[in-house]
C-alpha positions as semicolon CSV with decimal commas, in nm:
position;residue;x (nm);y (nm);z (nm)
1;M;-0,008;0,001;0,008
2;T;0,142;0,327;-0,110
3;V;-0,026;0,672;-0,045
4;A;0,103;0,980;-0,222
5;A;0,077;1,350;-0,132
6;V;-0,040;1,574;-0,397
7;I;0,027;1,944;-0,278
8;L;-0,174;2,199;-0,486
9;A;-0,036;2,554;-0,508
10;A;-0,248;2,795;-0,707
11;S;0,049;3,022;-0,762
12;E;0,402;3,093;-0,661
13;T;0,271;3,325;-0,388
14;S;0,064;3,059;-0,206
15;A;0,354;2,802;-0,249
16;L;0,603;3,034;-0,076
17;A;0,355;3,192;0,182
18;D;0,516;3,210;0,528
19;A;0,400;2,938;0,757
20;D;0,565;3,014;1,088
21;G;0,904;3,099;0,927
22;T;0,892;2,812;0,668
23;P;0,758;2,834;0,293
24;A;0,413;2,660;0,285
25;V;0,516;2,399;0,037
26;R;0,808;2,313;0,233
27;R;0,635;2,265;0,562
28;I;0,371;2,051;0,400
29;A;0,616;1,843;0,197
30;D;0,823;1,769;0,526
31;T;0,496;1,686;0,711
32;A;0,381;1,448;0,436
33;W;0,712;1,269;0,419
34;A;0,742;1,237;0,792
35;G;0,385;1,091;0,815
36;G;0,469;0,816;0,557
37;A;0,330;0,962;0,231
38;T;0,530;0,875;-0,082
39;P;0,581;0,991;-0,341
40;V;0,520;1,355;-0,266
41;V;0,419;1,574;-0,557
42;V;0,398;1,955;-0,563
43;C;0,192;2,105;-0,838
44;V;0,303;2,454;-0,906
45;H;0,414;2,683;-1,190
46;D;0,770;2,759;-1,100
47;P;0,926;2,964;-1,381
48;K;1,179;3,149;-1,153
49;G;1,278;2,823;-0,956
50;R;1,178;2,977;-0,623
51;A;0,954;2,687;-0,525
52;S;1,246;2,448;-0,624
53;A;1,477;2,640;-0,397
54;A;1,240;2,619;-0,109
55;L;1,204;2,248;-0,162
56;A;1,588;2,176;-0,192
57;T;1,691;1,868;-0,011
58;S;1,333;1,753;0,034
59;E;1,195;1,427;-0,121
60;V;0,941;1,581;-0,377
61;T;0,873;1,610;-0,741
62;I;0,756;1,928;-0,876
63;V;0,486;1,905;-1,140
64;E;0,368;2,183;-1,380
65;P;-0,003;2,245;-1,330
66;V;-0,251;2,210;-1,625
67;A;-0,424;2,519;-1,758
68;A;-0,621;2,712;-1,481
69;A;-0,928;2,722;-1,700
70;R;-0,959;2,340;-1,655
71;G;-1,045;2,391;-1,295
72;P;-0,912;2,243;-0,963
73;A;-1,047;1,899;-1,033
74;A;-0,806;1,877;-1,345
75;Q;-0,522;2,005;-1,122
76;I;-0,610;1,724;-0,865
77;A;-0,616;1,453;-1,148
78;N;-0,287;1,588;-1,283
79;G;-0,118;1,535;-0,950
80;I;-0,263;1,187;-0,897
81;E;-0,144;1,089;-1,250
82;S;0,198;1,226;-1,167
83;A;0,215;1,006;-0,851
84;L;0,112;0,713;-1,052
85;W;0,384;0,785;-1,310
86;L;0,640;0,792;-1,023
87;V;0,519;0,495;-0,826
88;G;0,281;0,259;-1,027
89;R;0,163;0,098;-0,707
90;T;0,025;0,400;-0,564
91;S;-0,320;0,316;-0,422
92;A;-0,440;0,661;-0,288
93;A;-0,341;1,024;-0,278
94;L;-0,370;1,289;-0,008
95;V;-0,521;1,588;-0,186
96;W;-0,349;1,882;0,002
97;P;-0,412;2,260;-0,088
98;A;-0,109;2,477;-0,004
99;R;-0,288;2,689;0,236
100;Q;-0,347;2,389;0,471
101;V;-0,012;2,412;0,634
102;W;-0,070;2,307;0,995
103;A;-0,167;1,934;0,968
104;D;0,052;1,716;1,188
105;A;0,256;1,426;1,053
106;E;0,086;1,194;1,300
107;T;-0,247;1,278;1,126
108;I;-0,099;1,172;0,792
109;T;-0,008;0,847;0,947
110;T;-0,359;0,816;1,088
111;L;-0,516;0,882;0,730
112;I;-0,297;0,630;0,574
113;A;-0,391;0,375;0,845
114;G;-0,768;0,457;0,756
115;H;-0,690;0,387;0,388
116;G;-0,542;0,048;0,487
117;E;-0,855;-0,035;0,689
118;R;-1,101;0,094;0,414
119;P;-0,915;0,102;0,084
120;D;-1,203;0,183;-0,125
121;A;-1,322;0,485;0,070
122;V;-1,259;0,848;0,049
123;V;-1,116;0,948;0,390
124;V;-1,190;1,305;0,507
125;P;-1,002;1,422;0,812
126;A;-1,203;1,626;1,070
127;Y;-1,153;1,834;1,376
128;G;-1,455;1,864;1,612
129;G;-1,688;1,756;1,321
130;I;-1,533;2,019;1,089
131;A;-1,419;1,849;0,752
132;G;-1,075;1,939;0,634
133;F;-0,753;1,851;0,446
134;P;-0,556;1,658;0,319
135;L;-0,833;1,460;0,185
136;L;-0,741;1,089;0,102
137;V;-0,874;0,981;-0,248
138;P;-0,831;0,625;-0,372
139;V;-0,656;0,609;-0,705
140;A;-0,955;0,405;-0,831
141;A;-1,168;0,717;-0,806
142;L;-0,951;0,903;-1,063
143;P;-1,203;0,866;-1,340
144;A;-1,475;1,037;-1,114
145;V;-1,237;1,319;-1,040
146;R;-1,151;1,373;-1,403
147;A;-1,538;1,390;-1,476
148;L;-1,586;1,681;-1,235
149;T;-1,673;2,013;-1,399
150;P;-1,421;2,308;-1,386
151;D;-1,616;2,513;-1,117
152;R;-1,600;2,231;-0,854
153;M;-1,357;2,329;-0,578
154;P;-1,136;2,106;-0,357
155;A;-1,375;2,157;-0,067
156;D;-1,643;2,017;-0,288
157;L;-1,443;1,690;-0,371
158;H;-1,577;1,457;-0,091
159;T;-1,934;1,547;-0,153
160;E;-1,903;1,513;-0,538
161;L;-1,734;1,177;-0,496
162;A;-2,000;1,067;-0,253
163;A;-2,271;1,169;-0,509
164;A;-2,072;0,959;-0,769
165;G;-2,123;0,647;-0,536
166;W;-1,798;0,653;-0,347
167;E;-1,797;0,572;0,024
168;V;-1,682;0,871;0,223
169;V;-1,554;0,826;0,591
170;L;-1,526;1,124;0,816
171;L;-1,229;1,061;1,038
172;E;-1,182;1,261;1,362
173;T;-0,814;1,325;1,388
174;G;-0,796;1,562;1,703
175;D;-0,570;1,783;1,484
176;P;-0,687;2,146;1,437
177;G;-0,448;2,175;1,143
178;V;-0,676;1,979;0,922
179;A;-0,959;2,239;0,976
180;Y;-0,764;2,551;1,008
181;D;-0,549;2,698;0,731
182;I;-0,265;2,960;0,705
183;G;-0,510;3,222;0,779
184;T;-0,492;3,123;1,137
185;A;-0,161;3,178;1,307
186;R;-0,004;2,858;1,437
187;T;-0,001;2,996;1,791
188;A;-0,379;3,065;1,771
189;L;-0,470;2,712;1,691
190;P;-0,715;2,515;1,927
191;A;-0,560;2,229;2,123
192;F;-0,430;1,912;1,947
193;D;-0,614;1,622;2,093
194;G;-0,429;1,356;1,920
195;P;-0,544;1,094;1,670
196;P;-0,786;0,807;1,751
197;Q;-0,659;0,448;1,791
198;P;-0,687;0,273;1,453
199;L;-0,971;0,037;1,447
200;D;-0,750;-0,267;1,383
201;E;-0,519;-0,158;1,679
202;Q;-0,207;-0,257;1,499
203;D;0,129;-0,080;1,542
204;R;0,220;0,160;1,257
205;D;0,571;0,200;1,116
206;W;0,529;0,400;0,799
207;G;0,844;0,582;0,743
208;A;1,040;0,402;1,001
209;A;1,286;0,285;0,756
210;L;1,402;0,642;0,738
211;G;1,549;0,607;1,095
212;N;1,784;0,352;0,954
213;L;1,958;0,581;0,706
214;A;2,308;0,684;0,790
215;D;2,361;1,043;0,903
216;D;2,574;1,102;0,589
217;E;2,327;0,955;0,351
218;P;2,309;1,186;0,053
219;V;2,007;1,411;-0,002
220;T;1,822;1,413;-0,330
221;G;1,628;1,725;-0,326
222;A;1,331;1,819;-0,549
223;G;1,295;1,663;-0,891
224;T;1,092;1,774;-1,185
225;M;0,833;1,565;-1,368
226;P;0,896;1,538;-1,748
227;A;0,630;1,726;-1,934
228;G;0,328;1,510;-2,039
229;S;0,452;1,186;-1,862
230;Q;0,203;1,196;-1,575
231;A;-0,092;1,223;-1,811
232;A;0,020;0,934;-2,017
233;A;0,064;0,727;-1,713
234;G;-0,268;0,806;-1,550
235;R;-0,455;0,702;-1,844
236;Q;-0,310;0,366;-1,887
């Protein structure tokens, strides 16, 4: 089971927004990786290379977004297709708008656990009943995502997939970062309650192998997706 992270930045400005001293996309990418998501894909137009610089030494691939006129759903599909091009066995993707900077790595592990327990469900993280992000979407739902009209926004995604017949599970995470975005200062967030115990009560070790790496292990840094490759892979 492999769960990708698809980070969506509408602009260079949103990608590089200050998140408590760290560029938004860098904070999210590090959280996704620490929580066990792989591959980590950042969808952003980066003509000046500033997003790439912010992501230096991180385990991410930068993907050129599709035309804005095609709408958010096409951007999401583009990111999922990119993840599939990178790792063919990817079974789900965390759809993650760049404004949602405060989610905790433990929450990512909890969402991945939820996917393991219900692999055909859309898993929506919540805090106090407020649905948020990142939203976990099974790769099998990609055709339904592609079919959405350009006016559908990321916040509509789980309701649209439910209407298309997909099971949607609201998962209380205890993490205010899933419900509050960059518009709320980190110091102003409500208390973190901690994730619930997974239903199957098994120990989780996603990303544990990272702890076995030598301290002098070479860093790889951000890569760039070859143009058009992700679309071809996603439609196989």
